[in-house]
BALOBA-1460 file (C-alpha; in Angstrom, 3 decimals):
// residues 246
<rec num="1" residu="m" x="-15.809" y="-25.111" z="6.722"/>
<rec num="2" residu="s" x="-15.886" y="-21.335" z="6.588"/>
<rec num="3" residu="a" x="-15.515" y="-19.354" z="3.307"/>
<rec num="4" residu="p" x="-12.023" y="-17.981" z="2.516"/>
<rec num="5" residu="r" x="-11.329" y="-14.531" z="3.620"/>
<rec num="6" residu="v" x="-11.328" y="-11.945" z="0.794"/>
<rec num="7" residu="a" x="-8.803" y="-9.155" z="0.299"/>
<rec num="8" residu="i" x="-8.406" y="-6.469" z="-2.173"/>
<rec num="9" residu="v" x="-4.769" y="-5.288" z="-2.847"/>
<rec num="10" residu="t" x="-4.657" y="-2.146" z="-4.835"/>
<rec num="11" residu="g" x="-1.933" y="-1.619" z="-7.251"/>
<rec num="12" residu="s" x="-0.821" y="-5.302" z="-6.973"/>
<rec num="13" residu="s" x="0.279" y="-6.252" z="-10.535"/>
<rec num="14" residu="s" x="3.949" y="-5.879" z="-9.396"/>
<rec num="15" residu="g" x="6.282" y="-4.810" z="-6.684"/>
<rec num="16" residu="i" x="5.040" y="-4.467" z="-3.044"/>
<rec num="17" residu="g" x="1.395" y="-5.081" z="-4.014"/>
<rec num="18" residu="e" x="2.302" y="-8.254" z="-5.817"/>
<rec num="19" residu="g" x="4.343" y="-9.447" z="-2.861"/>
<rec num="20" residu="i" x="1.471" y="-8.813" z="-0.570"/>
<rec num="21" residu="a" x="-1.040" y="-10.573" z="-2.840"/>
<rec num="22" residu="r" x="1.158" y="-13.658" z="-2.918"/>
<rec num="23" residu="g" x="1.750" y="-13.634" z="0.791"/>
<rec num="24" residu="l" x="-2.004" y="-13.293" z="1.473"/>
<rec num="25" residu="t" x="-2.768" y="-16.218" z="-0.879"/>
<rec num="26" residu="g" x="-0.149" y="-18.290" z="0.797"/>
<rec num="27" residu="d" x="-2.019" y="-17.788" z="4.052"/>
<rec num="28" residu="g" x="-5.360" y="-18.905" z="2.575"/>
<rec num="29" residu="w" x="-6.857" y="-15.695" z="1.493"/>
<rec num="30" residu="t" x="-8.815" y="-15.065" z="-1.609"/>
<rec num="31" residu="v" x="-7.257" y="-11.978" z="-3.344"/>
<rec num="32" residu="v" x="-8.559" y="-9.489" z="-5.823"/>
<rec num="33" residu="v" x="-5.641" y="-8.172" z="-7.851"/>
<rec num="34" residu="n" x="-5.932" y="-4.594" z="-9.053"/>
<rec num="35" residu="s" x="-4.154" y="-2.096" z="-11.224"/>
<rec num="36" residu="a" x="-5.028" y="1.110" z="-13.174"/>
<rec num="37" residu="t" x="-2.929" y="0.047" z="-16.111"/>
<rec num="38" residu="s" x="-0.543" y="-3.016" z="-16.426"/>
<rec num="39" residu="v" x="-3.803" y="-5.172" z="-17.177"/>
<rec num="40" residu="d" x="-1.768" y="-7.990" z="-18.669"/>
<rec num="41" residu="a" x="0.468" y="-8.258" z="-15.537"/>
<rec num="42" residu="g" x="-2.511" y="-8.083" z="-13.349"/>
<rec num="43" residu="e" x="-4.454" y="-10.868" z="-15.149"/>
<rec num="44" residu="k" x="-1.299" y="-13.051" z="-15.278"/>
<rec num="45" residu="l" x="-0.849" y="-12.724" z="-11.486"/>
<rec num="46" residu="a" x="-4.471" y="-13.503" z="-10.695"/>
<rec num="47" residu="a" x="-4.250" y="-16.544" z="-12.872"/>
<rec num="48" residu="e" x="-1.214" y="-17.788" z="-10.865"/>
<rec num="49" residu="l" x="-2.986" y="-17.265" z="-7.490"/>
<rec num="50" residu="p" x="-5.615" y="-19.883" z="-6.444"/>
<rec num="51" residu="g" x="-8.954" y="-18.405" z="-6.312"/>
<rec num="52" residu="a" x="-7.857" y="-14.978" z="-7.162"/>
<rec num="53" residu="s" x="-9.479" y="-12.475" z="-9.648"/>
<rec num="54" residu="y" x="-8.338" y="-9.233" z="-11.385"/>
<rec num="55" residu="v" x="-10.134" y="-5.942" z="-11.509"/>
<rec num="56" residu="q" x="-8.850" y="-3.065" z="-13.568"/>
<rec num="57" residu="a" x="-9.728" y="0.226" z="-11.820"/>
<rec num="58" residu="d" x="-8.208" y="3.570" z="-11.283"/>
<rec num="59" residu="i" x="-8.780" y="4.367" z="-7.657"/>
<rec num="60" residu="a" x="-8.404" y="8.122" z="-8.366"/>
<rec num="61" residu="d" x="-11.693" y="7.817" z="-10.284"/>
<rec num="62" residu="p" x="-14.603" y="7.974" z="-7.865"/>
<rec num="63" residu="a" x="-16.699" y="5.543" z="-9.914"/>
<rec num="64" residu="d" x="-13.782" y="3.152" z="-10.342"/>
<rec num="65" residu="a" x="-13.015" y="3.111" z="-6.687"/>
<rec num="66" residu="v" x="-16.665" y="2.039" z="-5.942"/>
<rec num="67" residu="r" x="-16.809" y="-0.461" z="-8.785"/>
<rec num="68" residu="l" x="-13.569" y="-2.127" z="-7.551"/>
<rec num="69" residu="v" x="-15.160" y="-2.865" z="-4.225"/>
<rec num="70" residu="e" x="-18.609" y="-3.888" z="-5.661"/>
<rec num="71" residu="t" x="-17.086" y="-6.156" z="-8.197"/>
<rec num="72" residu="a" x="-14.945" y="-7.887" z="-5.451"/>
<rec num="73" residu="v" x="-17.980" y="-8.593" z="-3.441"/>
<rec num="74" residu="a" x="-20.130" y="-9.679" z="-6.386"/>
<rec num="75" residu="r" x="-17.494" y="-12.228" z="-7.400"/>
<rec num="76" residu="h" x="-16.456" y="-13.532" z="-3.914"/>
<rec num="77" residu="g" x="-19.357" y="-12.779" z="-1.772"/>
<rec num="78" residu="r" x="-17.538" y="-10.783" z="1.029"/>
<rec num="79" residu="l" x="-14.776" y="-8.358" z="1.755"/>
<rec num="80" residu="d" x="-12.576" y="-8.786" z="4.797"/>
<rec num="81" residu="l" x="-9.456" y="-6.667" z="4.008"/>
<rec num="82" residu="l" x="-8.347" y="-3.858" z="1.854"/>
<rec num="83" residu="v" x="-4.787" y="-3.189" z="1.407"/>
<rec num="84" residu="n" x="-4.389" y="0.351" z="-0.083"/>
<rec num="85" residu="n" x="-1.076" y="-0.181" z="-1.868"/>
<rec num="86" residu="a" x="-1.621" y="1.777" z="-5.152"/>
<rec num="87" residu="g" x="0.347" y="5.045" z="-5.351"/>
<rec num="88" residu="v" x="2.191" y="7.173" z="-7.788"/>
<rec num="89" residu="s" x="5.138" y="9.616" z="-7.805"/>
<rec num="90" residu="r" x="7.517" y="11.527" z="-10.098"/>
<rec num="91" residu="p" x="11.097" y="11.683" z="-8.716"/>
<rec num="92" residu="v" x="12.170" y="15.238" z="-8.272"/>
<rec num="93" residu="p" x="15.156" y="16.308" z="-5.894"/>
<rec num="94" residu="h" x="13.689" y="18.049" z="-2.971"/>
<rec num="95" residu="a" x="15.704" y="21.219" z="-3.415"/>
<rec num="96" residu="d" x="14.533" y="21.744" z="-7.122"/>
<rec num="97" residu="l" x="11.367" y="23.488" z="-6.255"/>
<rec num="98" residu="d" x="10.696" y="24.827" z="-9.635"/>
<rec num="99" residu="a" x="10.607" y="21.244" z="-11.098"/>
<rec num="100" residu="v" x="7.483" y="20.397" z="-9.184"/>
<rec num="101" residu="t" x="4.390" y="21.493" z="-11.113"/>
<rec num="102" residu="p" x="0.696" y="21.912" z="-9.980"/>
<rec num="103" residu="g" x="-0.084" y="18.977" z="-12.068"/>
<rec num="104" residu="d" x="2.372" y="16.792" z="-10.108"/>
<rec num="105" residu="w" x="0.655" y="17.844" z="-6.885"/>
<rec num="106" residu="h" x="-2.872" y="17.052" z="-8.219"/>
<rec num="107" residu="r" x="-1.921" y="13.697" z="-9.744"/>
<rec num="108" residu="i" x="0.020" y="12.404" z="-6.617"/>
<rec num="109" residu="l" x="-2.478" y="13.582" z="-4.124"/>
<rec num="110" residu="g" x="-5.304" y="12.500" z="-6.362"/>
<rec num="111" residu="v" x="-4.138" y="8.907" z="-6.304"/>
<rec num="112" residu="n" x="-2.270" y="8.626" z="-3.092"/>
<rec num="113" residu="v" x="-4.700" y="10.459" z="-0.864"/>
<rec num="114" residu="v" x="-8.016" y="10.995" z="-2.504"/>
<rec num="115" residu="g" x="-7.917" y="7.461" z="-4.128"/>
<rec num="116" residu="t" x="-6.970" y="5.764" z="-0.914"/>
<rec num="117" residu="w" x="-10.013" y="7.567" z="0.761"/>
<rec num="118" residu="q" x="-12.422" y="6.726" z="-1.952"/>
<rec num="119" residu="v" x="-11.609" y="2.984" z="-1.832"/>
<rec num="120" residu="s" x="-11.505" y="2.854" z="2.005"/>
<rec num="121" residu="v" x="-14.996" y="4.448" z="2.238"/>
<rec num="122" residu="a" x="-16.474" y="1.982" z="-0.246"/>
<rec num="123" residu="a" x="-14.697" y="-0.749" z="1.579"/>
<rec num="124" residu="v" x="-16.017" y="0.158" z="5.022"/>
<rec num="125" residu="k" x="-19.568" y="0.056" z="3.683"/>
<rec num="126" residu="a" x="-19.039" y="-3.476" z="2.316"/>
<rec num="127" residu="m" x="-17.287" y="-4.914" z="5.216"/>
<rec num="128" residu="e" x="-18.929" y="-6.913" z="8.150"/>
<rec num="129" residu="p" x="-17.756" y="-6.265" z="11.565"/>
<rec num="130" residu="g" x="-13.994" y="-7.437" z="11.865"/>
<rec num="131" residu="g" x="-12.934" y="-5.983" z="8.715"/>
<rec num="132" residu="q" x="-9.533" y="-4.443" z="8.203"/>
<rec num="133" residu="i" x="-7.892" y="-1.663" z="6.104"/>
<rec num="134" residu="i" x="-4.039" y="-1.579" z="5.855"/>
<rec num="135" residu="n" x="-2.537" y="1.504" z="4.058"/>
<rec num="136" residu="i" x="0.987" y="1.217" z="2.516"/>
<rec num="137" residu="t" x="2.731" y="4.461" z="3.210"/>
<rec num="138" residu="s" x="6.440" y="5.395" z="3.418"/>
<rec num="139" residu="v" x="9.069" y="6.532" z="5.955"/>
<rec num="140" residu="g" x="8.989" y="9.629" z="3.946"/>
<rec num="141" residu="g" x="5.687" y="10.377" z="5.541"/>
<rec num="142" residu="s" x="7.429" y="11.083" z="8.863"/>
<rec num="143" residu="r" x="11.049" y="11.955" z="7.768"/>
<rec num="144" residu="p" x="12.204" y="14.530" z="5.197"/>
<rec num="145" residu="l" x="12.755" y="11.746" z="2.559"/>
<rec num="146" residu="g" x="10.935" y="10.290" z="-0.378"/>
<rec num="147" residu="s" x="11.157" y="10.522" z="-4.228"/>
<rec num="148" residu="s" x="9.630" y="14.011" z="-4.203"/>
<rec num="149" residu="i" x="8.105" y="16.496" z="-1.809"/>
<rec num="150" residu="p" x="4.577" y="15.972" z="-3.093"/>
<rec num="151" residu="y" x="4.964" y="12.196" z="-2.637"/>
<rec num="152" residu="a" x="6.250" y="12.540" z="1.023"/>
<rec num="153" residu="v" x="3.428" y="14.912" z="1.710"/>
<rec num="154" residu="s" x="0.958" y="12.447" z="0.388"/>
<rec num="155" residu="k" x="2.236" y="9.600" z="2.575"/>
<rec num="156" residu="a" x="2.070" y="11.904" z="5.592"/>
<rec num="157" residu="a" x="-1.495" y="12.582" z="4.836"/>
<rec num="158" residu="v" x="-2.256" y="8.833" z="4.568"/>
<rec num="159" residu="d" x="-0.541" y="8.329" z="7.970"/>
<rec num="160" residu="h" x="-2.949" y="10.706" z="9.580"/>
<rec num="161" residu="m" x="-5.911" y="9.429" z="7.563"/>
<rec num="162" residu="t" x="-5.101" y="6.072" z="9.047"/>
<rec num="163" residu="r" x="-5.442" y="7.428" z="12.616"/>
<rec num="164" residu="l" x="-8.532" y="9.384" z="11.856"/>
<rec num="165" residu="l" x="-10.309" y="6.483" z="10.075"/>
<rec num="166" residu="a" x="-9.339" y="4.083" z="12.876"/>
<rec num="167" residu="k" x="-11.104" y="6.363" z="15.272"/>
<rec num="168" residu="a" x="-14.207" y="7.007" z="13.056"/>
<rec num="169" residu="v" x="-14.902" y="3.302" z="12.044"/>
<rec num="170" residu="g" x="-13.988" y="1.343" z="15.129"/>
<rec num="171" residu="p" x="-14.807" y="-1.050" z="16.627"/>
<rec num="172" residu="d" x="-16.216" y="-2.682" z="13.409"/>
<rec num="173" residu="v" x="-13.132" y="-2.072" z="11.167"/>
<rec num="174" residu="r" x="-9.531" y="-1.710" z="12.165"/>
<rec num="175" residu="v" x="-7.327" y="0.523" z="10.202"/>
<rec num="176" residu="n" x="-3.467" y="0.430" z="10.347"/>
<rec num="177" residu="a" x="-0.681" y="1.546" z="8.114"/>
<rec num="178" residu="i" x="2.753" y="0.110" z="7.080"/>
<rec num="179" residu="a" x="5.506" y="2.429" z="6.284"/>
<rec num="180" residu="p" x="8.344" y="0.802" z="4.256"/>
<rec num="181" residu="g" x="11.900" y="2.246" z="3.913"/>
<rec num="182" residu="p" x="14.043" y="1.657" z="0.877"/>
<rec num="183" residu="l" x="12.954" y="-1.490" z="-1.050"/>
<rec num="184" residu="r" x="14.238" y="-3.558" z="-3.719"/>
<rec num="185" residu="t" x="11.665" y="-4.446" z="-6.457"/>
<rec num="186" residu="r" x="11.823" y="-5.015" z="-10.117"/>
<rec num="187" residu="l" x="10.866" y="-1.405" z="-10.604"/>
<rec num="188" residu="t" x="13.356" y="0.127" z="-8.136"/>
<rec num="189" residu="s" x="16.379" y="-2.160" z="-8.496"/>
<rec num="190" residu="a" x="18.120" y="-0.027" z="-11.190"/>
<rec num="191" residu="s" x="17.700" y="3.233" z="-9.333"/>
<rec num="192" residu="l" x="18.554" y="1.657" z="-5.955"/>
<rec num="193" residu="a" x="21.707" y="-0.248" z="-7.197"/>
<rec num="194" residu="a" x="23.942" y="2.856" z="-7.028"/>
<rec num="195" residu="r" x="23.240" y="3.440" z="-3.288"/>
<rec num="196" residu="a" x="22.070" y="0.041" z="-2.241"/>
<rec num="197" residu="e" x="25.422" y="-0.953" z="-0.493"/>
<rec num="198" residu="r" x="25.617" y="2.377" z="1.240"/>
<rec num="199" residu="t" x="21.952" y="2.256" z="2.380"/>
<rec num="200" residu="a" x="22.401" y="-1.328" z="3.537"/>
<rec num="201" residu="a" x="25.441" y="-0.316" z="5.602"/>
<rec num="202" residu="m" x="23.555" y="2.553" z="7.301"/>
<rec num="203" residu="t" x="20.515" y="0.266" z="8.192"/>
<rec num="204" residu="p" x="20.774" y="-1.449" z="11.521"/>
<rec num="205" residu="l" x="19.607" y="-4.782" z="10.115"/>
<rec num="206" residu="g" x="22.205" y="-4.474" z="7.438"/>
<rec num="207" residu="r" x="20.113" y="-4.954" z="4.272"/>
<rec num="208" residu="i" x="17.486" y="-3.319" z="1.923"/>
<rec num="209" residu="g" x="14.048" y="-4.415" z="2.321"/>
<rec num="210" residu="e" x="12.072" y="-6.506" z="-0.223"/>
<rec num="211" residu="p" x="8.284" y="-7.044" z="-0.810"/>
<rec num="212" residu="p" x="8.016" y="-10.195" z="1.399"/>
<rec num="213" residu="d" x="9.035" y="-8.210" z="4.419"/>
<rec num="214" residu="i" x="6.010" y="-5.916" z="3.852"/>
<rec num="215" residu="a" x="3.804" y="-8.867" z="3.275"/>
<rec num="216" residu="a" x="4.918" y="-10.478" z="6.599"/>
<rec num="217" residu="v" x="3.774" y="-7.357" z="8.454"/>
<rec num="218" residu="v" x="0.391" y="-7.384" z="6.560"/>
<rec num="219" residu="l" x="-0.197" y="-10.910" z="7.704"/>
<rec num="220" residu="a" x="0.885" y="-10.122" z="11.257"/>
<rec num="221" residu="l" x="-1.745" y="-7.206" z="11.411"/>
<rec num="222" residu="t" x="-4.494" y="-9.575" z="10.059"/>
<rec num="223" residu="r" x="-3.774" y="-11.818" z="13.064"/>
<rec num="224" residu="t" x="-3.557" y="-9.015" z="15.612"/>
<rec num="225" residu="p" x="-7.063" y="-8.073" z="16.630"/>
<rec num="226" residu="f" x="-6.241" y="-5.431" z="19.355"/>
<rec num="227" residu="v" x="-4.213" y="-3.055" z="17.120"/>
<rec num="228" residu="t" x="-5.762" y="-0.086" z="15.225"/>
<rec num="229" residu="g" x="-4.671" y="3.429" z="14.312"/>
<rec num="230" residu="e" x="-0.944" y="2.495" z="14.058"/>
<rec num="231" residu="v" x="1.685" y="3.332" z="11.402"/>
<rec num="232" residu="i" x="4.412" y="0.610" z="11.635"/>
<rec num="233" residu="n" x="7.790" y="1.347" z="10.152"/>
<rec num="234" residu="v" x="9.089" y="-1.558" z="8.252"/>
<rec num="235" residu="d" x="12.549" y="-0.463" z="7.190"/>
<rec num="236" residu="g" x="15.253" y="-2.458" z="8.974"/>
<rec num="237" residu="g" x="15.642" y="0.536" z="11.425"/>
<rec num="238" residu="i" x="16.644" y="3.005" z="8.905"/>
<rec num="239" residu="n" x="14.387" y="5.579" z="10.476"/>
<rec num="240" residu="l" x="16.797" y="5.555" z="13.457"/>
<rec num="241" residu="v" x="19.579" y="6.876" z="11.308"/>
<rec num="242" residu="t" x="19.884" y="10.649" z="11.421"/>
<rec num="243" residu="h" x="22.093" y="11.186" z="8.257"/>
<rec num="244" residu="m" x="19.710" y="9.840" z="5.689"/>
<rec num="245" residu="d" x="19.527" y="11.451" z="2.227"/>
<rec num="246" residu="a" x="16.272" y="12.843" z="0.857"/>
């Protein structure tokens, strides 16, 4: 009997990352749960998932990014999948240019872009041929949307990083990305409530997305060996609507 496949899911103590971790576990994967903070929540989730473990690490820190991968391999003996889900933002209306500070740019790009790069490089070095990286981005990376301009720019950067990495590390490692649209999670439910009905009505599939919708596509990509360098919208078709608010 072959050893269980091992996946790191960054930023997985709650929200989309938690949904992905639960979906992978249900499919027989051993999951390494991660967060920069929210240690109690991360440890609690890992305790609920058979075979899982938790590693506290801030992916924006170069040493932490490497330690996350090395700890996963030391504990579980291998690494087959990295899901780069960790990310940060600070909501700022796009038209309020003065409200965005240089600190916002440094923090958001430092985690969302540089952090994603750092963990990916460490993971590629640890993976055997057949390994996979899946980046969680946003429809804001390709449309003028998102919680802030720096956030949207960071996701556009990760979209292109996905294509560049896929070309650079193939055929041994596949790299793809998933771009969610508006999602309902515990963290977003309050802010989304005011516009959820209107957004759902605009969406061709008639509802707001939820973490299991993203997890389903992660699982699909793990089973699709001839796809790499793709950014897949998982948004119920909202990207087809031209009158979306930023």
